[in-house]
C-alpha positions in Angstrom: 126.0 121.6 86.9 127.6 119.4 84.0 129.7 121.3 81.8 129.4 120.8 78.2 130.8 117.4 77.0 130.8 116.2 79.9 128.5 112.3 80.7 127.1 112.4 84.5 128.6 109.4 86.0 125.7 106.6 87.3 126.3 106.0 90.2 127.2 102.1 91.2 124.9 99.7 91.9 125.0 96.1 94.3 124.4 93.7 91.7 121.7 90.8 94.4 118.9 88.2 93.3 116.1 87.2 95.1 113.4 84.4 94.2 109.8 85.2 94.2 108.3 82.3 95.6 104.5 81.6 94.7 102.2 79.2 95.6 98.9 77.0 96.2 98.1 76.9 100.0 96.2 73.2 101.0 92.4 75.6 99.1 93.8 76.4 96.5 94.6 79.9 97.2 98.7 81.5 95.8 100.3 82.9 98.0 103.6 84.5 98.5 106.8 83.7 99.8 107.7 87.4 102.0 110.5 87.0 105.0 110.7 89.9 107.4 114.8 90.9 108.1 116.4 90.4 111.2 117.4 93.5 112.5 120.6 94.1 110.9 121.7 95.6 107.5 120.8 98.0 105.9 117.2 96.4 104.8 116.9 95.8 108.8 113.2 94.4 109.7 111.4 94.5 106.2 109.4 93.0 104.5 111.5 91.4 101.2 111.8 87.9 99.4 114.8 85.6 100.4 117.6 86.6 98.6 120.9 89.2 98.6 124.2 90.4 97.3 125.9 88.6 94.7 129.0 86.5 96.0 132.7 86.0 93.6 131.3 82.1 93.6 128.0 82.3 92.9 128.1 81.0 88.9 124.9 83.9 87.9 122.6 85.6 89.6 120.1 83.0 89.3 122.8 80.8 91.4 122.6 83.8 93.9 118.4 84.2 94.5 118.2 80.0 95.1 121.9 80.1 97.6 120.2 82.8 100.0 116.7 81.4 99.0 118.2 78.2 100.7 120.4 80.1 103.8 117.8 81.9 104.5 114.7 79.6 104.8 115.7 76.6 104.2 114.4 76.4 100.8 115.9 73.0 98.9 116.5 73.4 94.9 114.3 70.8 94.5 111.1 72.2 95.8 111.9 75.0 93.0 110.8 76.0 89.9 111.7 78.9 88.3 109.2 80.1 86.1 111.1 83.0 84.6 113.7 86.5 85.1 111.9 89.7 85.6 113.1 92.7 84.7 115.8 93.9 87.4 114.8 96.9 89.5 117.0 99.3 91.8 116.1 100.8 95.8 116.2 104.1 95.6 118.2 104.4 98.8 120.5 101.7 99.3 122.4 101.0 95.9 121.5 97.5 95.2 120.0 96.1 91.5 117.9 93.5 92.6 117.3 90.9 89.5 114.1 89.1 90.5 113.0 85.2 89.4 109.9 84.0 89.4 109.2 80.4 90.7 106.7 77.8 91.2 107.7 76.0 95.1 106.3 73.1 97.5 106.8 74.6 101.0 108.7 72.1 103.1 107.0 70.3 106.3 109.0 72.8 108.6 110.8 76.5 107.0 114.3 77.1 108.3 114.8 80.6 109.3 118.8 81.5 109.6 119.5 83.0 112.6 119.7 86.6 112.8 119.3 87.5 109.7 115.2 86.7 109.7 112.8 87.2 111.9 110.5 85.2 110.7 108.3 84.9 107.4 105.2 85.7 105.8 102.8 84.1 103.1 99.5 86.1 102.5 97.6 85.3 99.5 97.7 87.6 96.4 94.0 88.7 96.3 95.4 89.9 100.3 97.9 92.2 99.2 95.9 93.2 95.7 92.5 94.2 98.5 92.4 98.5 97.7 91.5 98.6 101.5 94.6 97.9 102.5 96.7 100.8 100.3 98.1 102.8 101.9 100.0 106.0 102.3 102.7 106.5 105.3 105.3 108.8 106.7 108.6 106.8 107.7 111.2 107.4 109.0 114.7 105.3 110.0 118.3 105.8 111.1 118.9 106.3 108.2 115.7 108.7 107.4 115.3 110.9 110.6 112.8 112.8 108.7 110.7 110.8 107.5 109.4 109.9 104.0 105.5 109.6 102.5 105.5 106.0 101.2 103.1 103.7 98.8 102.4 100.3 101.2 99.8 97.2 102.3 98.5 96.7 105.5 98.7 93.3 105.9 96.5 91.1 108.3 99.8 91.5 111.7 99.9 95.1 111.0 103.3 94.7 109.0 103.9 97.2 106.5 104.7 96.0 103.5 106.6 98.8 100.7 109.5 100.0 98.5 111.1 97.5 95.8 109.5 94.5 97.0 106.0 96.0 96.7 106.5 97.7 93.4 108.4 94.3 92.3 104.1 93.3 93.3 102.3 96.3 91.6 103.9 95.4 88.1 103.4 91.4 89.4 100.5 90.4 90.3 98.3 91.6 87.8 100.0 89.4 85.2 99.7 86.5 88.5 96.2 86.4 88.8 95.1 86.5 84.9 97.1 83.2 84.3 99.6 84.2 83.0 102.2 81.1 84.4 100.4 77.9 85.7 101.3 77.2 89.4 
């Protein structure tokens, strides 16, 4: 409990940035690029966007998102068009402040995944992500949360779960994308 005149100190957040890559497939369907993290690090095995911590050599958080995207999935900057920056979000358990950048991309002929860091990629349609039948609440447990925590998630066609900050970001962004707020 705080004494009179004391202020609560906000927890320090780790500055990070992600790219939210959107594209149309050959049938004209809107898709988003997600990565599955490798089995090391605080977000091991989770689905998310390409991105990571800001490095001292990054001139900006946008530079962080672009650098990390190229490192993680091999997407060259000349295949990326930034549409807008989105409001930053804080992770609820790991101490990151994530700055997302929405981008229209041209997928490469072949993805180049960072060995050990990225286990795979997924490109679900926006329609699949907004399908109410895929929405669930699940109890998940991890080494850091052995007791388990109940979270909202989307069950993808291949059985993987999308949840956490990535789902929170998509929940606010998908209606805007489907309404045509940006030309993609």
